N, C-alpha and C positions, 0 to 999 in steps of 0.2 A: 451525498447521493448513495452511500452505502457501498460503492465500488472502490472508492478511494482513487485519487490521482486522475480524475477526469480533467482537471486542469493540469495536464501531464507536464512532465519536465520540471515542474516547480519544486518537486521534492525528490528529485532523482537521487537515489542512494549511491554511496561510494562503491566503486568496483575495486576491491582490495587484491584481487587475483583473478587471472583469466583461467577459467576451468576448461582446459583443453589438453589434448595429448594424443599420442599415437596409440590406436586401438590394439596394436600388436604387442604393447607392453602389458602383458597379462600376468596376473598371478603374484608377482613379487611384492605388491604393496599391501596385500591383506587377503584374508580368506574370503570365501564366498559368503560366509555367514559368521556370526559371532564376533569375536575380538578381531579388531583390525591388525593385531600383531600376528595373525595367522599366516598360513602358507598360501599355496596357489588357489586360484579360483576354481569354480566348477559348476556343474549343473545342479540346480537346487529345485527339485520337484516339491511342490507344496499344494495341498488341496485348496479349494476355495474356502475351506472352513478354517478361519482364524480362531484364536481363543475366543470362546463365547459363542461359537457356532458359525454356520455359514452366513455370509453377509446377505442381508435382505436384498432381493433383486439380483442375485447372482451367486456364483460359487458352486452351483450344483453340477457343473459339467465334468468334475473329476480333476485329478492333478494336472497342473500346468507347469511344464518345465521351462524355467527361465535361467539362462546362464549368466552368472555374475563374475566377470573378469575385471578385477580392480587393477588400476595402473596409477603410477605416480603422476601427480599434476600439481601445478603451482597453487599455493594458498597465500602466504605472505612471504616477503623477502627472507630467505634463509629457512623457510619451513614449507614442506610439501604437504599437500593433502593426498587423498586417494579418491579416484574417480571411476565411475562405471557408466557405460552406455549399454544398458540392458535392452534386449529385444523382447517386447511384451505384446500381448494381444491388443489390437486397437479396441476390441470389444471383449472384455473378460468372459462374457457369456458365450463367446464363440472362440475358444482357445486355438482352434485350428485355422482360424481366419487370418486376415492380413495382420502384419506386425508393424509396430512403430517403435521408435527409440525413446527410452526414458533415461534421462541423465541425472545422476546423483553425485555430489561431492561429499566425502567423509573426512572430517578432521578428528583424529584420535584424541581421546582424553589424555591429560597429563598423567593421570594415575591409571595404570593398567594392572589387572584386567578391569575394564570399566564396569561401574555399577549399572549403567544403563545407556540408553540412547536419548538424544534430544533432536527431533526433526524441526527445522525452522522453515516456515512456509511464507513466501513472499506473496504480495498482492498484485494489484493492477486493475482488472486482470490484464496480464500480458508481460509483466516484468519477470525476468529470469532470476533464479536464486543467486546469481553472481552479485546482484545489486543489494543483497541483504547479508552478505558474508561478514560485514563489519559487526553484526550482532553476535557472531561466534565469539569474538574477543570479549565482548561485554559479558556474555554468559560465562565464559571461562574464568572471569574474575571472581565469580561467586560459586561456581561448581567446577571442580577439577576432575571429577570421576565419571563424566558423561561424554560419550562419543557424539560428535555433532554431525548431523546429516542435513545437507542443503540441496533439495531436489529442484529441478526445473519442471514446472507444470507442463504437462503435455501440451505442445503447441508453441513453446517458446524456448529461447536459449539454445542449449545443446541437445535438448530433446527434439523430436521431430517438430519442425517449426511451421506454423501457418504464416507464410511470408506475404506481406502487403506493404512494400516500401512507401508507396504514396500515402497510405493511411497511417503509417507509423508517425510521420512528421505532423500530420493533421491531428492525431490523437495526443501528441506531445506539445502541441502549440499552446502558447500562453497569450491569450487575447482572442479577439473576434475571429470566428471561423465562418466563412461565407458558405452558403448552401450548395451552389451549383458545382464547384470543383469537388466537394465531398461526395455528392451524389454520383458524379461521374466516376470518381476513384473507387467508390464502393461497388458500383456495378461491375467495373473491370476486375476488381479484386475478387468479388464473389464468383465470377466466371472462372478466374484463374484457380481459385481454391477447389472448386468442383472438378475442374479438369485435372488438377494435380493430385488431389487426395480422394476423389471419388467416394466410394462406399464407406471409407473411414471417417469422413468429415463430421458426421453427426456424433461421433464418439469423442470429439475434443470438447468435453464437457466437464463441469465440476464433479458430476457423479462418477464418471470414469476416472478422473484424476484422484478422487478420494479413494476409489478402489485400488489405484496404483499404490498408494501409501500403505494400505493394509497388507497387500500382497508382498510388497518389498520389505516391510517390517518383519513379516513372518519368515522371510528368507535371510534376514541379516541378524536377527537377535539370537543371542545365546540362550540356552535353557535357563529360565528364572531371571533373565535380565529385565530390568525395568525399562519402560518405554514412555517417553514424554513427547508431546508435540506442542509447538507454539505457532500460532498463525496471527497475522496482522492484516487489517483492512480486508481486501478480497481474500487474503489468505485464511481468514476466519470462515468464509463460505466454503473454501476448499477443505478446511479442517472439519467443518460441520458435516459435509458429505462423507468424510471418512468416518466420523463418529456414528452417523446413521447406519452405515454398513458394517462397522466393526465396534459395536457398543461396549464390548467387554475386553478389547485387546490391550488398550493403553493403561498405563499406571496413572497418568494425569494429563490434562489438557489445559492450555492457556489460550484464551481468546482475547485479543487486544484490538480495540477499536472495531467493533463488530459490524460486519456487513449483514444487516437484518434480512430475514426471509421475506417480509412483506413490504419492503421499501422499493418504491418505483424510481428508478434512476433518472427518468425524465423530469422529476421534480427537483433536481439538484439545485437549480438557480433559486427556487423559492426557499429551499433549505439554507443555502449559503447566505442569502439575504437575511434570513432570520438569525443566523449565528452572528453576522456582522452587526445587526441591531443590538444583540446582547453585548457584543464587544464594545460598542459605542456607549451603551448604558454604563458599563464599567468605567469608561473614560469619564462620564459625567459624575461618577462617585469618587474620582481621583482628583485631588486638589490641583495638581499641576496641569493635567489634561483638560479639566474643566475651565482652568484659567485661560486656556487657548481657544477652546471650542464652545465654551459656555456651559450652563447647567444642563442643557439638553443637546448633546452633540448630534443626536439623530436629526433634530431640527436643523442643525448646521448643515448636515448632509442634504436635507431636503432643499435648503436654499442653494447649496452648491449645484444640485441637479438642475435647478432653474437656470443658473448661470451657464452650465454646460450645454443646455438646450440652445442657448444663444451663441454657441461656438466660443465659449470662454477658454482661454489658455490652450490653444492648439499646439504651441511650441513649434519648433522647426520640423517635428515629426508629423505634424498635421493631425494630432489626436482629436478624436470626436468624443461625444458623450458615451457612445458604446465602448470605445477604446478605454475610457476611464473607468467605466463600470467593471470591465474585465480586469483592468489594472488593479483596482481595489480588491476584486475577488482573489487575485493572485496572492495578495498579502493575507487574506483571511485564512488561506490554507497553508501558510508558511509555518515554520517551526516556532517553538516557544518564544524565542527572543525577537526574531525578525518580524513576526506578526504585529508586535507593538509599534512598528514604524507606520502602520496604516493611518492612525489619526494625524500624525505629523505630515504624512504625504497629502492627506486631504487638506490640511491647513496650508501647505505650500501651493497646492493647486488653486485654492481660493485666492491666495495673495498674488501668486504668479509674477513675481519680479524676475529680473534677468537671471539671478543666481538660482531662484526656485526652478526656473525652466531648465537650467543646466542640470540640476539635481534630478528633476523629473525624467529627463532624457536618459541620464546615466542609469537610473533605477529601471526604467523601461527596457533599455537595451540589455541590462544584466539578466533580466528574467526570460529573455528569448531563448528557445532551445537551440542546440547545436546538432550537427549530424551525429556526433558521438553519443548524444542522449538516446538515440534510437538503436544503438548497437546491441543492447541487451533488453530490447522490448519488441514484442510482436503485436503490430497493429491488427493483423488478421485474427489472432486469438482474442484480443481485446474486444473487437466488435462482434466476434462470433459469440462470446459469452454474454456480452451486454445485450445484444439484440435477442438472444434466445431465452435468457433467464434473469435479466436484471431490469426488465421493463414490463409494463402491463401489455396485454395483447387484446386489441391493438393499442398502441401508445397514443397520447394526444397528437393531434395533427401539427404540422409545421406552423400553420397560422395560429393555432391555439397557443403554441409555445412562444411565438413572437409576441402575441398579445399579452401573455402572462409576464414576460420579461419587461414590458414597457413600464410597469409601475415600480420596478425594483430599483434600488439605489446601487446594489452590488450584484453583479451577475456575470457568469462566465461568458455569456454571449455565444455559447457553443451548442446549446441544446437543440435549436432548430436544425443545425447541421447534423448533429447526431441522429435526429429523427429521419433525416434524408437517407441515412444508411440502412434504415430498417426494411423498406419495401423491396429492394433488390436482394436482400441477404438470404442465404439458404439456412433458415432458422431450424434448429433441432428441437426435439421434444425434451424439455428439461427434466422429465421423469417424475417418479412418484414422491420424491423427497422434498420438492419445492413446497415451502410453507408448512412443513411438518417438523416434528422434533422426535429425538430418539428416547426410548426408555432405557436409561442407563444409571448405574450407580458409580460410574467412573468419577473420581474427583476432578472438579473443573474450577479454574480461576477465570473470571471474566472481568475485564477492565475497560472502563468507558469514561469519556470526558464530556461534560455539558457544552464545552466550547469547541468540540470537534466538528468542523464543517464538512469533512469528507465522509464520515460515517456518523450521522447525527444520532443523538442519544434516544430520541423519542421511540422509534420503532424497535429499539433493542430491549424494551421492557418485556417483549415476548420471550427472550432468552432468560431473563431473570425469573419469569414465571415458570418456564418449562423446566429449568435446571435449578431447583431449589432444595435438593436433597442434602443429606449429610455430606460435608466436604465439598459442596458446590457453592461458590461464593461470587456474588456480583458486587464489584466495587466501583463506585462513582468517584473519580479522582478529580477534584475541583481544579480548574484553571489549566489542566494539562492540554497540550496540543494533540494532534492526531498521532497515534502510536505512543501509548502511555509508557511503554518500556523505556523510551528515550526522551520523552518530551514532558516530563513532570519533575523538574529540578527542585531541590530543597536547599535550605540555608546551609546545611552541613556539606553540600557538594554531591550528595547522593541523589539518585533518581527514584521517586516513589514506585514507579512501575517495576524497576529492577529489585527494589527492596521486597515487594510483594512476590515477584517471580522467584527470587532466591529462597524465600521461606517455603514456597510451594514445592520447588524442585528438591529441597532437602527432605521434606516430609509432607506429602500432600494430604495426609490424614490428620495433621495437627491443626488446631485453631489458628487462623491467621491474625496477626496484629496488623490491622488496617488503618492505624492512626495516622499514617503518613498521608492519607487521602486528603486531609484538611491542612497539610503543612507545605503544600506546593507554594513556591514563591509567588507573591502578587505580581500582576502585570506591571512592568516597568515602562510606563508611557513616557516618562521624562527622558529615559535613555541617557542619564547623566554620564559624562565621560566619553561620549561618542559624538561624532559629527558625520556629515555626509559629503565630505571632500572639500576641495578648495573653495574659499569664500563663505564657508559655513562655520558658525560658532559651535553649534550643536545640531541635533537632528531637526530642530524646529526653526532656529533663527540663523540669520545671515550676518557675516561681518560687513564692515563698511567698505572693505576692499577685497580683492580676490586673493589675498594672501592665504596660504594654507594654514589650517589650525594645527596645533600640536596634539590635539586629542586623537585617540584611535578612530579609525573610520568604520562606521557601521556598514559601509559599502563592502569593505574587505570581509567582514564577518558574513554578510549576505552572500558574497561571491563564493566563499568557502562552503557555506551551508547549502548553497544551491547544488553542490555535488555530494556533500557529506551530511545529509539530513534525514528526513523521515522515511522509513521504509513504507512500501505501499501495501 
């Protein structure tokens, strides 16, 4: 859908450290700007004019004083980061107006003084930076001279949050979402947000969040220090709004799994069904998978839909056809290895013996969100951004979305409920950047997968066309999952996305060796060496008795990846 994680909770990233602390602990952890080895914090006035001139659409109001008092905060066991809760204008064009909190965590480079900065931008929209901190360790393995900055998008995490607890659980749900409770929760949430945030509410936007980045970078970088930014999923929308306002500030930008400008989020179910069909086509080309589902696995799915229409295989959970369509969709958006379980799941649903039903129930329960999943997610920000700038205006009606989903084999079964949040929502003006592109010579690496169901590749062709100058490279990484940085493994154990990113961060003006894009491992439909728990021989077949298999359990891998998986 271009937003990423609309089947929320399915790819909830790890939280490697809680970014919190006492605001009174100022100064000792690093300077207000430049090297984090510096002294006390202080007020950092900076004009709205970053390198390359004033940002389009703002910056002309003169210097804005922002105090940056860094304090020690947890990162990993035995290692502290440095955090700041800066008070910034809700509207940068009104520097004397209301203020909001902008939270950033900084992890100093191993080599000091650092060559530069790398800002890591999480997606959602709505997830906090805490859920992507694990990427710091990944990057640190290939670059040891960049300070890492992990901000919380305005509206989530330890930045000023748009709180909507009821909507958080609905947005993170894995499975069918009914319309009425969502509509009621959305109306209540909208009223609460207007009452709580008033005139600042329209400024919780991608455009203002992009401006936050440029203003904070200008206040933290040392003279001559390089600046890189990495965004994934909706984080690429955030990154793009930064680029549009600061086209000459950064040394290099990495867009991973691009949230396209012209993609209508309400078409998500149509898009995910299309990716599922491609996935089953690959199953048909695989000797083992086609031996199970036949030469045309999509036809197998069509026949299965007919069975489900007749209430086939409800299990003790009472699963319906709609439940199964959403269940299948959950696996389409899973990580590189776990998504390969989808054809085996369909095979088991079709066969539906006693052990199959036990496996189905365990898998289904495993994918349900917990209260912890919402701890670093803002449902208010999620729906605020989605309704304001991720859908057409007006979007398709509820009835049109219901009718559209009827013909699909794989569907989140959530889009009609998402549509129900639109009418009561206090939608903001997305601004002049929507659907446009920057004029920039900044080096850019763009990475995209044809099998990415969360940010589909088709609409991203606009990025490839717009940013085709020197040192601007669009790389299609075959077979990768969503988030190429972590979901494109190769035979030697390395990840193609990180191989590309490492080259770029070391020298963004050198020609990239992109050969790894065709070397990503094939989809392992057989999953040899794995089972699905007691009574199963492997992920496809059952033992004659309910004795446990000696093989590793793919359930354990899925359980682990459900928390340590794809960034949004």
